C-alpha positions as CSV (number, residue, x, y, z in Angstrom):
1,M,-8.9,1.8,-24.3
2,G,-7.6,4.7,-26.4
3,Q,-4.3,6.6,-26.2
4,F,-3.4,10.2,-26.4
5,V,-0.2,12.2,-26.9
6,C,0.8,15.6,-25.7
7,K,3.2,16.8,-28.4
8,E,4.1,20.1,-26.8
9,F,5.0,18.3,-23.6
10,S,7.1,15.7,-25.4
11,S,9.0,18.5,-27.1
12,L,10.0,20.1,-23.9
13,E,13.6,19.8,-22.6
14,Q,14.2,16.6,-20.6
15,D,15.4,18.6,-17.5
16,L,12.1,20.5,-17.4
17,K,10.0,17.3,-17.7
18,S,12.1,15.7,-15.0
19,D,11.5,18.8,-12.8
20,L,7.8,18.4,-13.4
21,L,7.8,14.8,-12.3
22,E,9.8,15.6,-9.2
23,C,7.6,18.5,-8.2
24,Y,4.4,16.4,-8.8
25,K,5.7,13.6,-6.6
26,E,6.7,16.0,-3.8
27,A,3.2,17.6,-3.9
28,Q,1.6,14.1,-4.0
29,L,3.5,13.0,-1.0
30,E,2.6,16.2,0.9
31,I,-1.1,15.6,0.1
32,E,-0.9,11.9,1.2
33,E,0.7,13.0,4.5
34,I,-2.0,15.6,5.1
35,I,-4.8,13.1,4.4
36,N,-3.1,10.5,6.6
37,N,-2.7,13.1,9.3
38,I,-6.4,14.0,9.1
39,E,-7.3,10.3,9.4
40,D,-5.0,9.8,12.4
41,D,-5.3,13.1,14.3
42,G,-8.7,14.5,13.2
43,F,-10.0,17.1,10.7
44,E,-8.9,20.7,10.7
45,F,-9.7,23.3,8.1
46,E,-6.1,24.6,8.2
47,K,-5.0,21.2,6.8
48,L,-7.3,21.6,3.8
49,D,-5.7,24.9,3.0
50,T,-2.3,23.2,2.6
51,L,-3.8,20.4,0.7
52,F,-5.6,22.8,-1.7
53,R,-2.3,24.8,-2.3
54,S,-0.4,21.6,-3.1
55,L,-3.2,20.5,-5.5
56,H,-3.3,23.9,-7.1
57,S,0.5,23.8,-7.7
58,M,0.2,20.4,-9.3
59,K,-2.5,21.7,-11.7
60,G,-0.5,24.8,-12.5
61,N,2.7,22.9,-13.3
62,C,0.8,20.5,-15.6
63,S,-0.9,23.4,-17.3
64,V,2.4,25.2,-17.9
65,C,3.7,21.9,-19.5
66,F,0.8,21.6,-21.9
67,L,-0.8,18.6,-20.1
68,D,-4.4,19.7,-20.6
69,P,-6.0,16.2,-20.2
70,L,-4.4,15.9,-16.7
71,V,-5.3,19.4,-15.8
72,A,-9.0,18.7,-16.5
73,V,-9.0,15.9,-13.9
74,L,-6.9,17.8,-11.4
75,H,-9.3,20.8,-11.8
76,K,-12.3,18.6,-10.8
77,L,-10.4,17.3,-7.8
78,E,-9.5,20.9,-6.9
79,E,-13.2,21.9,-7.1
80,I,-14.1,19.2,-4.6
81,V,-11.3,20.2,-2.1
82,D,-12.3,23.9,-2.5
83,G,-15.9,22.8,-1.7
84,M,-14.5,21.3,1.6
85,R,-12.8,24.6,2.3
86,G,-16.1,26.4,1.6
87,R,-17.8,24.0,4.0
88,Y,-20.5,22.9,1.6
89,I,-18.7,19.6,1.0
90,V,-18.0,17.6,4.2
91,Y,-14.7,15.8,4.3
92,N,-14.9,12.0,4.9
93,T,-12.5,9.1,4.6
94,A,-13.8,8.0,1.2
95,L,-13.1,11.5,-0.3
96,G,-9.6,11.5,1.2
97,E,-8.9,8.0,-0.2
98,L,-10.3,9.0,-3.6
99,T,-8.0,12.0,-3.7
100,N,-5.0,9.9,-3.1
101,V,-6.0,7.2,-5.6
102,V,-6.8,9.8,-8.4
103,L,-3.4,11.5,-7.8
104,E,-1.6,8.2,-8.0
105,E,-3.3,7.3,-11.3
106,I,-2.4,10.7,-12.8
107,A,1.2,10.1,-11.6
108,L,1.3,6.8,-13.5
109,I,-0.1,8.5,-16.6
110,L,2.5,11.3,-16.3
111,S,5.2,8.7,-16.1
112,Q,3.9,7.0,-19.2
113,L,4.0,10.3,-21.1
114,F,7.5,11.0,-19.8
115,S,8.9,7.6,-20.9
116,S,7.0,6.8,-24.1
117,H,5.2,10.0,-25.1
118,V,1.8,8.3,-25.1
119,A,-0.6,7.3,-22.4
120,D,-4.0,5.6,-22.0
121,D,-6.9,8.0,-21.9
122,G,-9.8,5.8,-20.9
123,L,-9.2,5.9,-17.1
124,L,-8.4,9.6,-17.3
125,E,-11.7,10.4,-18.9
126,L,-13.5,8.0,-16.5
127,M,-12.1,9.9,-13.5
128,R,-13.0,13.3,-15.0
129,I,-16.6,12.3,-15.6
130,N,-17.2,10.8,-12.2
131,L,-15.5,13.6,-10.3
132,T,-17.7,16.0,-12.2
133,E,-20.8,14.0,-11.1
134,L,-19.6,13.9,-7.5
135,Y,-19.1,17.6,-7.3
136,A,-22.5,18.3,-8.9
137,L,-24.5,16.3,-6.4
138,D,-27.1,18.4,-4.6
139,D,-27.1,16.2,-1.5
140,D,-23.8,16.3,0.2
141,A,-24.7,13.1,2.2
142,L,-24.5,11.2,-1.1
143,R,-20.9,12.2,-1.8
144,G,-19.3,9.5,0.4
145,D,-21.2,6.7,-1.4
146,K,-20.3,8.3,-4.7
147,A,-16.6,8.4,-3.8
148,E,-16.8,4.7,-2.8
149,A,-18.4,3.9,-6.1
150,I,-15.7,5.8,-8.1
151,L,-13.0,4.0,-6.2
152,S,-14.6,0.7,-7.2
153,I,-14.9,1.9,-10.8
154,I,-11.2,2.8,-11.0
155,E,-10.2,-0.5,-9.5
156,H,-12.3,-2.5,-11.9
157,A,-11.1,-0.5,-14.9
158,K,-7.5,-1.2,-13.9
159,L,-8.2,-4.9,-13.4
160,D,-9.9,-5.1,-16.8
161,E,-6.9,-3.5,-18.4
162,L,-4.5,-5.9,-16.6
163,S,-6.6,-8.9,-17.5
164,Q,-6.2,-8.0,-21.2
165,E,-2.5,-7.7,-21.1
166,D,-0.5,-10.5,-22.7
167,E,1.9,-11.8,-20.1
168,E,3.2,-15.2,-19.0
169,E,1.0,-17.2,-16.7
170,E,2.7,-17.6,-13.4
171,P,1.4,-19.7,-10.4
172,L,-0.6,-17.7,-7.9
173,L,-0.2,-20.2,-5.1
174,I,3.4,-20.9,-4.2
175,K,4.1,-23.9,-2.0
176,A,7.1,-24.3,0.3
177,Q,8.8,-27.7,0.6
178,F,9.6,-28.9,4.1
179,S,11.7,-31.7,5.5
180,D,9.9,-34.2,7.9
181,D,11.2,-32.3,10.9
182,Q,10.4,-29.0,9.5
183,A,6.8,-30.1,8.6
184,I,6.2,-31.0,12.3
185,D,7.4,-27.6,13.5
186,I,5.4,-25.8,10.8
187,E,2.2,-27.4,11.9
188,Q,2.9,-26.3,15.5
189,F,3.7,-22.7,14.3
190,K,0.5,-22.7,12.3
191,L,-1.6,-23.6,15.4
192,L,0.2,-21.0,17.6
193,S,-0.3,-18.3,14.9
194,A,-4.1,-19.0,14.7
195,K,-4.4,-19.0,18.5
196,L,-2.5,-15.7,18.9
197,N,-4.4,-14.0,16.1
198,R,-7.7,-14.9,17.8
199,L,-6.4,-13.4,21.1
200,L,-5.3,-10.2,19.3
201,G,-8.7,-9.9,17.6
202,Y,-7.6,-11.0,14.1
203,S,-9.0,-13.7,12.0
204,P,-7.3,-17.1,12.7
205,E,-6.6,-17.2,8.9
206,R,-4.4,-14.1,9.1
207,G,-1.2,-16.1,9.2
208,E,-2.2,-18.2,6.2
209,R,-2.9,-15.0,4.2
210,I,0.3,-13.4,5.2
211,L,2.3,-16.5,4.3
212,K,0.7,-16.9,0.8
213,L,1.5,-13.3,-0.1
214,C,5.1,-13.6,1.3
215,L,5.8,-16.6,-0.9
216,L,4.3,-14.9,-3.9
217,I,6.4,-11.8,-3.4
218,N,9.5,-13.9,-2.8
219,N,8.8,-15.9,-5.9
220,G,8.7,-12.7,-7.9
221,L,12.2,-11.9,-6.6
222,N,13.5,-15.3,-7.8
223,Q,13.3,-16.6,-4.2
224,P,16.2,-14.9,-2.4
225,V,14.7,-16.2,0.9
226,D,14.4,-19.9,1.6
227,A,10.6,-20.6,1.4
228,A,10.6,-22.9,4.4
229,Q,12.3,-20.3,6.6
230,L,10.0,-17.6,5.3
231,S,7.0,-19.8,6.2
232,A,8.2,-20.2,9.8
233,A,8.7,-16.4,10.1
234,A,5.3,-15.6,8.6
235,Y,3.6,-17.8,11.3
236,M,5.8,-16.8,14.2
237,H,6.6,-13.1,13.6
238,G,3.9,-11.9,16.1
239,M,4.5,-14.3,18.9
240,G,6.1,-11.6,21.0
241,R,2.9,-9.7,21.0
242,A,1.6,-12.1,23.7
243,L,3.4,-9.8,26.1
244,V,1.5,-6.8,24.8
245,L,-1.7,-8.6,25.8
246,K,-0.4,-9.2,29.3
247,A,0.4,-5.5,29.6
248,Q,-3.2,-4.4,29.1
249,G,-4.0,-1.6,31.6
250,D,-0.3,-0.6,32.0
251,E,0.4,1.8,29.1
252,E,4.1,2.1,29.8
253,A,4.6,-1.7,30.0
254,K,2.5,-2.1,26.8
255,Q,4.8,0.3,24.9
256,V,7.9,-1.5,26.1
257,A,6.4,-4.9,25.1
258,E,5.4,-3.6,21.7
259,K,9.0,-2.3,21.0
260,N,10.5,-5.6,22.2
261,H,8.1,-8.0,20.6
262,P,10.4,-8.8,17.6
263,I,13.2,-9.9,20.0
264,V,10.8,-11.9,22.1
265,G,9.3,-13.6,19.1
266,A,12.8,-14.4,17.7
267,K,13.8,-15.9,21.1
268,L,10.7,-18.1,21.1
269,L,11.4,-19.3,17.6
270,S,15.1,-19.9,18.4
271,K,14.1,-22.7,20.8
272,H,13.3,-24.8,17.7
273,E,16.4,-26.0,15.9
274,G,17.0,-25.4,12.2
275,W,15.2,-22.0,11.9
276,E,18.2,-19.6,12.1
277,E,17.2,-17.6,9.0
278,A,13.6,-17.3,10.2
279,V,14.8,-16.1,13.6
280,V,16.7,-13.2,12.0
281,I,13.6,-12.4,9.8
282,V,11.4,-12.3,12.9
283,K,13.8,-10.2,14.9
284,T,14.2,-7.6,12.1
285,H,10.7,-7.5,10.5
286,E,9.9,-4.1,12.3
287,E,13.1,-2.5,11.0
288,H,12.8,0.2,8.3
289,F,15.0,0.7,5.3
290,D,15.7,4.3,6.3
291,G,16.7,3.4,9.9
292,T,13.5,4.5,11.6
293,G,12.3,1.1,12.7
294,F,12.9,-1.0,15.8
295,P,14.2,-2.7,17.9
296,E,17.8,-1.7,16.7
297,A,17.2,1.0,14.1
298,L,19.0,-1.0,11.4
299,V,19.5,0.6,8.0
300,G,19.4,-0.6,4.4
301,S,21.3,-3.9,3.6
302,L,21.7,-4.7,7.3
303,I,18.1,-5.8,7.2
304,P,17.5,-9.1,5.4
305,S,15.2,-9.2,2.3
306,G,12.9,-11.7,4.1
307,A,12.1,-9.1,6.8
308,F,10.9,-6.6,4.2
309,V,8.9,-9.3,2.3
310,L,7.2,-10.2,5.6
311,S,6.5,-6.6,6.7
312,M,5.1,-5.7,3.2
313,A,2.7,-8.7,3.3
314,V,1.6,-7.9,6.9
315,K,0.9,-4.2,6.0
316,F,-1.2,-5.2,3.0
317,I,-3.1,-8.0,4.6
318,D,-4.0,-6.0,7.7
319,T,-5.1,-3.0,5.7
320,V,-7.3,-5.1,3.3
321,W,-8.8,-7.4,5.8
322,G,-8.8,-5.2,8.9
323,T,-8.8,-6.5,12.4
324,S,-11.6,-9.0,12.2
325,G,-10.6,-10.3,8.9
326,G,-14.1,-11.6,8.3
327,E,-14.8,-9.9,5.0
328,Y,-12.5,-8.9,2.1
329,K,-12.7,-5.2,1.4
330,K,-13.4,-4.8,-2.3
331,N,-11.2,-1.8,-2.7
332,A,-7.6,-2.9,-2.1
333,M,-6.1,0.3,-3.6
334,K,-5.7,1.9,-0.2
335,A,-3.6,-1.1,0.9
336,V,-1.4,-0.9,-2.2
337,Q,-1.0,2.8,-1.7
338,K,0.1,2.4,1.9
339,V,2.9,0.0,0.9
340,N,4.0,2.1,-2.0
341,F,4.0,5.2,0.1
342,E,6.8,3.6,2.1
343,S,9.1,3.2,-0.8
344,G,12.6,4.4,0.3
345,K,11.3,4.8,3.8
346,Q,10.1,1.5,5.4
347,F,10.9,-0.6,2.3
348,P,13.6,-0.5,-0.4
349,P,12.3,0.7,-3.7
350,H,13.4,-2.4,-5.7
351,L,11.3,-4.6,-3.5
352,I,8.2,-2.5,-4.0
353,D,8.2,-3.5,-7.7
354,A,8.0,-7.2,-6.7
355,F,5.2,-6.4,-4.2
356,N,3.2,-4.6,-6.9
357,H,3.6,-7.5,-9.3
358,A,2.4,-10.0,-6.7
359,I,-0.6,-7.9,-5.8
360,R,-1.4,-7.3,-9.4
361,K,-1.6,-11.1,-9.9
362,V,-3.8,-11.5,-6.8
363,L,-6.3,-8.7,-7.9
364,V,-6.5,-10.0,-11.4
365,A,-7.2,-13.5,-10.1
366,R,-9.9,-12.2,-7.8
367,N,-11.5,-10.2,-10.6
368,K,-11.7,-13.3,-12.8
């Protein structure tokens, strides 16, 4: 993979380059929110107009700052969005996801140029070529499949790049150590988790997948959370959702049960001695770094690291595997993006780095 430099960009004043990065990120977040809104609340052409304006501003800012290689890719993306506005390209989920992924990759390249004045150009050219092909398709019905193919191409290109990097081998599977009494409890928690996940419509292996990722993230943070306590929390965090099942048919009771499920789960776990740290993790795993979570709207450091580790793992696993959990979705970029989008909101920024490092190891291992 080659590299390129933008000498004119590098020679700009630092404040101007910082402003560009900030404006790009703001526009990127706005576009992500629009696409998420389309997915959640349905398609409207007015939303596309806002998306197009944000994308056009991105391209204009990069053009002013001499970032022509980035402009070339953004222009191709802009053409596709303009086609949606012109109603000869039909919006679909794959195109929305592709837009987000391409903008994130450009953001990473922009950061490379900002910090080291050089960036890899292989992926950039790959995206430009494939977006050109997508736009040029005569049959609009083929564009969804082409978008899925491009997402897969981007993911594999990044995994190939990561596989070639020289870095220390770290264990992928982290194992927690338990006392005899703890081991007995953990087996019971494991069975309860599998049973509840089946009732909720998830795969019974969901708890195991969440636990493995929790331990990997925690290991990357130099294990601030006791691994045994984190294991108990990973298995037991959703126990309070049994009340949600009982409230089926009563929407008001269901909402109350959903909001209180961390407290109920914590109380159930507290009946077992020696799991005090895990109880706190379960009780706070729905709290958000910015104070918008529940049940107590805690903020920042009032929320234990274990709660964030658990909730990051849950968000990733549930996005990648879906409700049934029967088949791994080959493109995990959407799941990574959903977690990273919550940096500074649901999750503290410094923990996002540990999450990304853990997922990077998982994806590289799967690719091998």
